[in-house]
Structures are given as C-alpha cells and as structure tokens.
C-alpha positions as CSV (number, residue, x, y, z in Angstrom):
1,M,0.0,-0.1,0.0
2,S,1.1,3.6,-0.3
3,Q,2.0,5.6,2.7
4,L,-1.4,7.4,2.5
5,S,-3.2,4.1,2.3
6,D,-1.1,2.6,5.1
7,R,-2.0,5.5,7.3
8,A,-5.8,5.2,6.4
9,Y,-5.7,1.5,7.3
10,S,-3.9,2.0,10.6
11,L,-6.6,4.5,11.5
12,F,-9.3,2.2,10.4
13,E,-7.8,-0.6,12.4
14,E,-7.5,1.6,15.6
15,Q,-11.1,2.8,15.3
16,Q,-12.4,-0.7,15.0
17,K,-10.5,-1.9,17.9
18,I,-12.1,0.8,20.0
19,R,-15.5,-0.4,18.8
20,G,-14.7,-4.0,19.9
21,I,-14.1,-5.4,16.2
22,D,-11.3,-7.8,15.5
23,V,-10.3,-6.7,12.0
24,E,-8.3,-9.8,11.4
25,V,-11.4,-11.9,11.8
26,V,-13.2,-9.5,9.5
27,K,-10.5,-10.0,6.8
28,R,-10.7,-13.8,7.1
29,K,-14.4,-13.7,6.6
30,M,-14.0,-11.3,3.6
31,K,-11.7,-13.5,1.9
32,S,-14.0,-16.4,2.1
33,L,-16.9,-14.6,0.3
34,K,-17.3,-16.1,-3.0
35,I,-19.8,-14.7,-5.5
36,E,-20.9,-16.5,-8.6
37,T,-21.2,-14.6,-11.9
38,P,-23.7,-15.4,-14.6
39,S,-22.7,-16.5,-18.1
40,W,-25.6,-14.4,-19.5
41,G,-24.4,-11.3,-17.9
42,Y,-21.5,-11.1,-20.3
43,G,-23.4,-11.5,-23.5
44,D,-25.8,-9.1,-25.3
45,S,-29.2,-8.5,-23.7
46,G,-31.8,-5.9,-23.6
47,T,-35.3,-4.7,-22.3
48,R,-38.5,-6.0,-23.7
49,F,-38.2,-3.2,-26.3
50,K,-34.7,-4.0,-27.8
51,V,-31.5,-5.8,-27.3
52,F,-28.6,-3.3,-27.7
53,K,-25.7,-5.1,-29.4
54,K,-22.2,-4.3,-28.2
55,V,-18.7,-4.6,-29.6
56,G,-16.6,-7.4,-28.0
57,V,-19.2,-9.4,-26.4
58,P,-18.8,-13.2,-26.3
59,R,-19.8,-15.3,-29.4
60,D,-20.0,-18.6,-27.5
61,P,-19.9,-19.9,-23.9
62,Y,-16.2,-20.4,-24.1
63,E,-15.7,-16.7,-24.5
64,K,-18.2,-15.9,-21.8
65,F,-15.9,-17.9,-19.3
66,E,-12.9,-15.9,-20.6
67,D,-14.5,-12.7,-19.7
68,A,-15.6,-14.2,-16.3
69,A,-12.0,-15.2,-15.7
70,V,-11.0,-11.5,-16.0
71,V,-13.5,-10.6,-13.4
72,N,-12.3,-13.3,-11.0
73,Q,-8.5,-12.3,-11.5
74,L,-9.3,-8.7,-10.6
75,T,-11.7,-9.2,-7.8
76,G,-10.4,-12.5,-6.3
77,A,-14.0,-13.5,-5.4
78,C,-15.7,-15.1,-8.5
79,P,-14.3,-18.6,-9.1
80,T,-17.7,-20.0,-10.5
81,V,-19.9,-19.3,-13.4
82,A,-23.6,-20.1,-13.7
83,I,-24.7,-21.3,-17.1
84,H,-28.2,-21.1,-18.7
85,I,-29.5,-23.9,-21.0
86,P,-30.0,-23.8,-23.9
87,W,-28.2,-20.3,-24.0
88,D,-25.0,-22.1,-23.0
89,K,-25.6,-25.4,-24.6
90,V,-22.5,-27.0,-26.4
91,E,-21.8,-30.3,-28.0
92,N,-19.2,-31.4,-25.4
93,F,-19.8,-30.1,-21.9
94,G,-16.6,-32.0,-20.8
95,A,-14.6,-29.5,-23.1
96,L,-16.5,-26.6,-21.6
97,K,-15.6,-27.8,-18.0
98,S,-12.0,-28.2,-19.0
99,H,-11.9,-24.8,-20.6
100,A,-13.3,-23.3,-17.4
101,E,-10.9,-25.1,-15.4
102,S,-7.9,-23.9,-17.5
103,L,-9.1,-20.4,-16.6
104,G,-9.2,-21.1,-13.0
105,L,-12.9,-21.2,-12.9
106,K,-15.6,-23.9,-12.3
107,I,-19.1,-24.3,-13.7
108,G,-21.6,-23.3,-11.1
109,A,-25.4,-23.4,-11.0
110,V,-27.3,-24.8,-14.1
111,N,-30.3,-22.7,-15.1
112,P,-33.0,-24.4,-17.2
113,N,-34.9,-22.2,-19.6
114,V,-38.6,-23.1,-19.9
115,F,-39.8,-19.6,-21.0
116,Q,-38.4,-18.8,-24.4
117,E,-39.9,-21.3,-26.7
118,D,-43.2,-20.7,-28.6
119,E,-44.7,-23.7,-26.9
120,Y,-44.3,-22.0,-23.5
121,M,-46.4,-19.0,-24.3
122,L,-49.1,-20.2,-22.1
123,G,-46.9,-22.0,-19.6
124,S,-44.3,-24.8,-19.4
125,V,-44.8,-27.2,-16.4
126,T,-48.2,-25.7,-15.7
127,N,-49.4,-25.8,-19.4
128,A,-52.8,-27.4,-20.0
129,D,-51.2,-29.3,-22.9
130,P,-49.7,-32.6,-21.3
131,E,-47.2,-32.8,-24.1
132,I,-45.8,-29.4,-23.5
133,R,-45.6,-30.3,-19.8
134,R,-43.6,-33.3,-20.7
135,K,-41.3,-31.3,-22.9
136,A,-40.6,-28.8,-20.1
137,L,-40.0,-31.7,-17.5
138,N,-37.6,-33.4,-19.9
139,H,-35.6,-30.2,-20.2
140,L,-35.5,-30.0,-16.4
141,I,-34.1,-33.5,-16.2
142,E,-31.7,-32.8,-19.1
143,C,-30.2,-30.1,-17.0
144,V,-29.7,-32.4,-14.1
145,D,-27.8,-34.7,-16.5
146,I,-25.8,-31.6,-17.6
147,M,-24.9,-30.9,-13.9
148,K,-23.5,-34.3,-13.5
149,E,-21.2,-33.7,-16.7
150,V,-19.9,-30.4,-15.5
151,G,-19.8,-31.1,-11.7
152,S,-22.4,-28.5,-10.8
153,D,-24.3,-29.0,-7.4
154,I,-27.0,-26.4,-7.8
155,L,-30.1,-26.5,-10.2
156,S,-31.5,-22.9,-10.2
157,L,-35.2,-22.8,-11.2
158,W,-37.3,-19.9,-12.2
159,F,-40.6,-20.4,-14.0
160,A,-42.4,-17.7,-16.1
161,D,-45.6,-19.7,-15.8
162,G,-48.7,-17.6,-15.0
163,T,-51.9,-16.2,-16.6
164,N,-52.9,-12.8,-17.8
165,Y,-56.7,-13.1,-17.3
166,P,-59.1,-14.4,-14.8
167,G,-60.3,-17.8,-15.8
168,Q,-57.5,-18.4,-18.3
169,G,-56.1,-21.3,-16.3
170,H,-57.1,-23.4,-13.4
171,I,-54.9,-22.1,-10.5
172,R,-55.2,-25.1,-8.3
173,Q,-54.5,-27.5,-11.1
174,R,-51.6,-25.6,-12.1
175,K,-50.3,-25.7,-8.8
176,Q,-50.5,-29.4,-8.6
177,W,-48.8,-29.8,-12.0
178,L,-45.9,-27.6,-10.8
179,Q,-45.4,-29.6,-7.8
180,E,-45.4,-32.8,-9.8
181,A,-42.8,-31.5,-12.1
182,L,-40.6,-30.3,-9.2
183,D,-41.1,-33.7,-7.5
184,Q,-40.0,-35.7,-10.6
185,T,-37.0,-33.4,-11.2
186,Y,-36.0,-33.7,-7.4
187,K,-35.9,-37.4,-7.6
188,K,-33.1,-37.2,-10.3
189,L,-30.7,-35.1,-8.1
190,T,-27.8,-37.0,-6.7
191,P,-27.1,-36.6,-2.9
192,E,-24.7,-33.7,-3.3
193,M,-27.0,-31.6,-5.4
194,R,-29.4,-29.0,-4.4
195,M,-32.6,-27.5,-6.0
196,L,-33.1,-23.8,-5.6
197,I,-36.6,-22.6,-6.3
198,E,-37.0,-18.9,-7.2
199,Y,-40.0,-16.8,-7.2
200,K,-41.4,-13.6,-8.8
201,F,-44.6,-11.8,-7.7
202,F,-45.6,-10.7,-11.3
203,E,-44.7,-10.7,-14.9
204,P,-45.0,-12.2,-17.3
205,G,-48.3,-13.5,-15.9
206,F,-50.1,-10.3,-15.0
207,Y,-53.1,-11.9,-13.5
208,H,-51.4,-14.6,-11.4
209,T,-47.9,-16.1,-11.4
210,D,-47.6,-19.7,-10.3
211,L,-44.7,-19.1,-8.0
212,A,-45.4,-15.5,-6.9
213,D,-43.7,-15.3,-3.6
214,W,-41.3,-16.7,-1.1
215,G,-44.1,-18.6,0.7
216,M,-45.0,-20.5,-2.3
217,S,-41.4,-21.4,-3.1
218,F,-41.0,-22.4,0.6
219,N,-44.0,-24.5,0.6
220,A,-42.8,-26.3,-2.6
221,A,-39.4,-26.9,-1.2
222,S,-40.6,-28.2,2.1
223,K,-42.7,-30.7,0.4
224,L,-39.7,-32.0,-1.7
225,G,-37.1,-32.5,1.1
226,P,-33.9,-31.1,2.4
227,Q,-32.2,-30.8,-1.0
228,A,-34.8,-28.2,-2.1
229,E,-34.4,-24.6,-0.9
230,V,-35.7,-21.1,-1.6
231,L,-33.7,-18.8,-4.0
232,V,-34.2,-15.1,-3.2
233,D,-33.9,-12.7,-6.1
234,T,-33.5,-9.3,-4.8
235,G,-35.2,-7.7,-7.7
236,H,-38.4,-10.0,-7.6
237,H,-40.4,-8.1,-5.0
238,A,-43.0,-5.2,-4.8
239,Q,-41.8,-2.0,-3.6
240,G,-41.7,-1.8,0.2
241,T,-41.2,-5.5,0.6
242,N,-38.9,-6.3,3.6
243,V,-36.5,-8.6,1.9
244,E,-34.3,-8.9,5.0
245,H,-37.3,-10.1,6.9
246,I,-37.8,-12.9,4.4
247,V,-34.2,-13.8,4.6
248,A,-34.3,-14.1,8.5
249,Y,-37.5,-16.2,8.2
250,L,-36.1,-18.6,5.8
251,L,-32.8,-18.8,7.7
252,D,-34.7,-19.7,10.8
253,E,-36.4,-22.5,8.7
254,G,-33.2,-23.7,7.3
255,K,-34.5,-23.2,3.9
256,L,-32.5,-20.2,2.4
257,G,-30.6,-21.7,-0.4
258,G,-29.3,-18.7,-2.4
259,F,-29.4,-15.3,-3.8
260,H,-29.7,-13.8,-7.2
261,F,-28.2,-10.4,-6.5
262,N,-29.4,-7.4,-8.7
263,S,-31.4,-4.2,-7.8
264,R,-35.1,-3.2,-8.3
265,K,-36.3,0.3,-8.9
266,Y,-39.8,-0.9,-9.5
267,A,-40.4,-4.6,-9.3
268,D,-37.9,-6.2,-11.5
269,D,-34.3,-6.9,-11.7
270,D,-31.2,-6.3,-14.0
271,L,-30.0,-3.2,-12.4
272,I,-26.7,-3.5,-10.8
273,V,-26.9,-4.8,-7.3
274,G,-26.4,-2.1,-4.5
275,T,-27.0,0.8,-6.9
276,T,-30.5,2.0,-5.8
277,N,-30.7,0.7,-2.2
278,P,-27.3,-0.4,-0.9
279,Y,-28.7,-0.3,2.7
280,E,-31.0,-3.2,2.0
281,L,-28.1,-5.3,0.9
282,F,-26.2,-4.4,4.0
283,L,-29.2,-5.4,6.1
284,I,-29.6,-8.7,4.3
285,F,-25.9,-9.5,5.1
286,Y,-26.8,-8.4,8.8
287,Q,-29.5,-11.2,9.0
288,I,-27.1,-13.8,7.5
289,L,-24.2,-13.0,9.8
290,D,-26.5,-13.0,12.8
291,A,-27.7,-16.5,12.0
292,L,-24.0,-17.6,11.5
293,A,-22.9,-16.2,14.9
294,Y,-26.1,-16.7,17.0
295,G,-28.6,-18.9,15.2
296,D,-29.5,-22.5,16.2
297,D,-28.0,-25.4,14.1
298,R,-30.7,-25.2,11.5
299,A,-30.2,-21.5,11.0
300,R,-26.5,-21.7,11.1
301,R,-26.2,-24.6,8.5
302,S,-28.6,-22.6,6.1
303,A,-26.4,-19.5,6.5
304,E,-23.2,-21.5,5.8
305,N,-24.4,-23.0,2.5
306,I,-25.8,-19.9,0.8
307,A,-25.0,-19.6,-2.8
308,Y,-24.3,-16.0,-3.7
309,M,-25.0,-15.5,-7.3
310,I,-25.4,-12.3,-9.5
311,D,-28.3,-12.4,-11.8
312,Q,-28.0,-9.5,-14.1
313,S,-28.3,-8.9,-17.9
314,H,-26.6,-5.7,-18.5
315,S,-28.5,-3.7,-21.2
316,I,-26.9,-0.3,-21.5
317,E,-23.6,-0.9,-19.4
318,P,-20.5,-2.4,-20.8
319,K,-20.5,-6.0,-19.6
320,I,-17.2,-6.6,-17.8
321,P,-17.1,-3.4,-15.8
322,A,-20.7,-3.8,-14.8
323,M,-19.8,-7.1,-13.4
324,I,-16.9,-5.8,-11.5
325,R,-18.9,-3.1,-10.1
326,S,-21.5,-5.6,-8.9
327,V,-19.0,-7.7,-7.1
328,L,-17.3,-4.6,-5.5
329,N,-20.8,-3.4,-4.4
330,I,-21.4,-6.7,-2.7
331,Q,-18.1,-6.8,-1.1
332,T,-18.5,-3.2,0.2
333,Q,-21.8,-4.0,2.0
334,Y,-20.7,-7.4,3.3
335,A,-17.6,-5.8,4.8
336,K,-19.9,-3.1,6.5
337,A,-22.1,-5.8,7.9
338,L,-19.0,-7.7,9.3
339,L,-18.3,-4.4,11.4
340,I,-21.6,-4.5,13.3
341,N,-21.0,-4.8,17.1
342,H,-23.3,-7.5,17.9
343,E,-22.8,-7.3,21.7
344,E,-23.7,-3.6,21.6
345,L,-26.7,-4.4,19.4
346,Q,-27.9,-7.3,21.6
347,E,-27.6,-5.2,24.8
348,A,-29.7,-2.5,23.3
349,Q,-32.3,-5.1,22.2
350,R,-32.5,-6.5,25.6
351,K,-33.2,-3.1,27.1
352,N,-35.7,-2.2,24.5
353,D,-33.4,0.7,23.5
354,V,-34.9,1.5,20.1
355,L,-32.5,4.2,19.1
356,G,-29.5,2.4,20.7
357,A,-30.2,-0.7,18.6
358,E,-30.7,1.3,15.4
359,H,-27.6,3.2,16.0
360,A,-25.5,-0.1,16.5
361,I,-26.7,-1.1,12.9
362,R,-26.4,2.4,11.2
363,S,-23.1,3.2,12.6
364,A,-21.4,0.1,10.9
365,Y,-23.2,1.0,7.7
366,E,-21.7,4.5,7.7
367,I,-18.1,3.3,8.1
368,D,-15.7,3.8,5.1
369,V,-14.5,0.4,4.4
370,T,-12.1,1.4,1.6
371,P,-8.9,1.1,3.7
372,L,-10.1,-2.5,4.7
373,L,-10.8,-3.6,1.1
374,V,-7.5,-2.2,-0.2
375,S,-5.6,-4.1,2.6
376,I,-7.4,-7.4,1.7
377,R,-6.7,-7.1,-1.8
378,E,-3.1,-6.3,-1.3
379,E,-2.7,-9.4,0.8
380,Q,-4.6,-11.4,-2.0
381,G,-2.1,-10.0,-4.7
382,I,-5.0,-8.3,-6.6
383,P,-5.3,-4.7,-7.7
384,H,-6.3,-2.2,-5.0
385,D,-8.9,-0.7,-7.4
386,P,-10.2,-3.6,-9.7
387,M,-12.3,-1.4,-11.8
388,R,-9.5,1.1,-12.6
389,A,-7.3,-2.0,-13.2
390,Y,-9.7,-3.3,-15.8
391,L,-10.1,0.2,-17.5
392,D,-6.3,0.6,-17.7
393,S,-5.9,-2.9,-19.2
394,D,-5.9,-3.7,-22.8
395,Y,-8.6,-6.5,-22.5
396,S,-11.4,-4.4,-23.9
397,K,-9.3,-3.5,-26.9
398,K,-8.4,-7.2,-27.3
399,I,-12.0,-8.5,-27.4
400,E,-12.9,-5.9,-30.1
401,A,-11.9,-8.6,-32.6
402,R,-15.1,-10.5,-31.7
403,G,-17.1,-7.8,-33.5
404,V,-20.6,-6.6,-32.8
405,G,-23.5,-8.7,-31.5
406,G,-21.9,-11.7,-29.8
407,S,-24.2,-14.3,-28.5
408,S,-27.6,-12.6,-27.6
409,W,-30.7,-14.2,-26.1
C-alpha cells in the first residue's frame, strides 16, 4: 500500500479496535466470500423493447468464461460461473468444463430455460397441454444430467408460468402440475445436489404467477425435502417489501438456499446490485451474519451454505465493468455488515433501547471500508482498485476482434 493508504488502514484498524471489532477476523471472513457470476451477464441482452448489441461481447460460452476469468482475477471473489441452458448449450460439456478449469474457474449453477420457446407461451410445467408439460419436464431433467457432466451441485429454477386473465387457467390444477414437475426433477438429483426454487410476484403473468412469492417457493421446497431450498432474487419483490425479513424467516426455517443479486427500482431486476438501495443489501448480510454467529444449528447450516450469485443482464452498461462493479458493491456491503458490534446491538435489544439498537446497525453502515478492502486486496495479490485496473488494461481492446453482436438471447 502507499503511505497514505497505510495510514488510512492503521487509523481504520485503531477505530475498529475501540469499537470492539477484530479486524483480522473480518479479513478472514471477507476473503472467504465467493460470488458466482452469470454467463448471460457477459452477453448481449436488452429490455422488452430492444437488445442493444455491443462490440466485443462473447460469441459462445467459451468466450463468456474468458470474460468471467478476468472478473475473477481482478476481484479474487468469483471462481464459479452459472450457465443457462440452452443459451450455453454446447456439444461437449466436458470440453467446456476443461476450458473453465484452464481459466481457474468452475461451472456453477445450471439454470434451465422453460420460458423462451413458442410452446411455453401459455406455460411450461403448468401448461394445460400434457405434451408441453412433458417437454418442459424433460428439459429440467436434461439439466440435471448436464450438472453431472460439469460437476455442478445447484439446479436453479425460475418459471415464467402464470396467466394474464381471470379464468385463463385453473390455478389449483396448475399448482399441482408444478409440484409434480418439481417432484420428478427432485428425484433425479444426486445426494450432493441442491434444487433452488426462485419466485417472482408478477410478470409475465399479470393476473397470477404460479410461483409468486417466497411462501409458495418455501412450501414447494418443504414438500420436496432437504435438498430443495428457496432462492431469493433481490429484484423480484414489490416496492416496500422487507426482503431482509424474508431472509431471516427462511434462515430460521433452514430453507434459504441462495441469492440472485441485482437491484429493483420498480419490481424487476437487472440493475446493478447495490446501486439504488445499498442499505437493503447491507441489512440482508446483517441477518445472515447474525444467523451464522447466534442462530441455532438449522439457521447456522442454512447461512453457511448460501449460494451467492449475481443475476444481471446488462443492457446499457459495458458487460465486464458492470460485473466488476456488482462484485465490488457486494463486497462493500458485506464488509460493512461484518463491522456490526453484535454485543452492543443485543444489549440495546435486551433493554428495548430502540435508538441504541438502530445506532448499532447504522453506525457500521456508515463506516468507510475502503482502507479495509484495499488491505485485503493487497494481501490477496490483486489490484487495489479492480475497476481502474480493468479500465487501464488492454482487454477491452483485445476483445474488439469479436465484432458486434456476440451471443444474444
């Protein structure tokens, strides 16, 4: 570090010691935080109005992994990459796995796609047509087989199934069809695999969505067994929803499996995580860290096994810098949450000291963790400022040879 950075870190460390925080413990926990990036976040994507094609985006899954490797090298936190099928379907998944490993990466969650083919216009696993339901189920099982080929242990499920008009579909029947598909897929999992069930309260089914909230996903997962858990997408909630409350509830039930990090401005995702409400992200981490430190065995096990994944399709942003910014935002809020003095907080809670408890939370959030993050990165041998390091590199020039368009949805 520079002398200026050295002095800033020494002051930071001294201040945290006064607050009762062991900075070395915080560093160890920060270094263990791993964040999965999505293959689709490196490719062209867009809004419902248009896909904006960029220069240099990947032309195939192999190039997506090359870009993901740059993010991992600069941040030291992203050793796995989620894939989406059929967007990332290749003839030889063994070759894709080997390619990932040659770049210091592993294939992470496998995400089936049962929403983009014409047959799925009125639903996939909840479609009234049994042949379409069978096609969707076969695809889910195909993705489990792909997991076995690439060494993945997470099947990440999101369904666009729903209806737009009253009476369009039989809601209870659709619920049963959905559970049947989940059950048949669950039975194909190997013991080390997990099924994470996502939810979204609206869109594209504007009248009803078959998996509309965390309670429905929780109910479905509970019926399946211990290998099924809930996936919380931070963008899939109505305004005003207390996402950290949902997190705490699922932790206590031992059913929080993972996150898809992004940011909602209205009620959808794809904005960069931590850009519009970083305090919410901080409070989510507070609930997780509290469960790790003070939860019962079930809550603690759930918190220990959370899969942290980014789910963003960058429309107007350059892909790699957008992913780096996402990772940095997560790291910043996680670091702040690690600085909460839980003893002070719990004492205030026991005394019903409302403002004292709120202060214990807010004071950690307001700390500048830049000196801490710079020190950690120096110890890891990565750039102090990963974004600046990327912008100063020649990688963006190198990938211009790919041309315009790449591999879009």
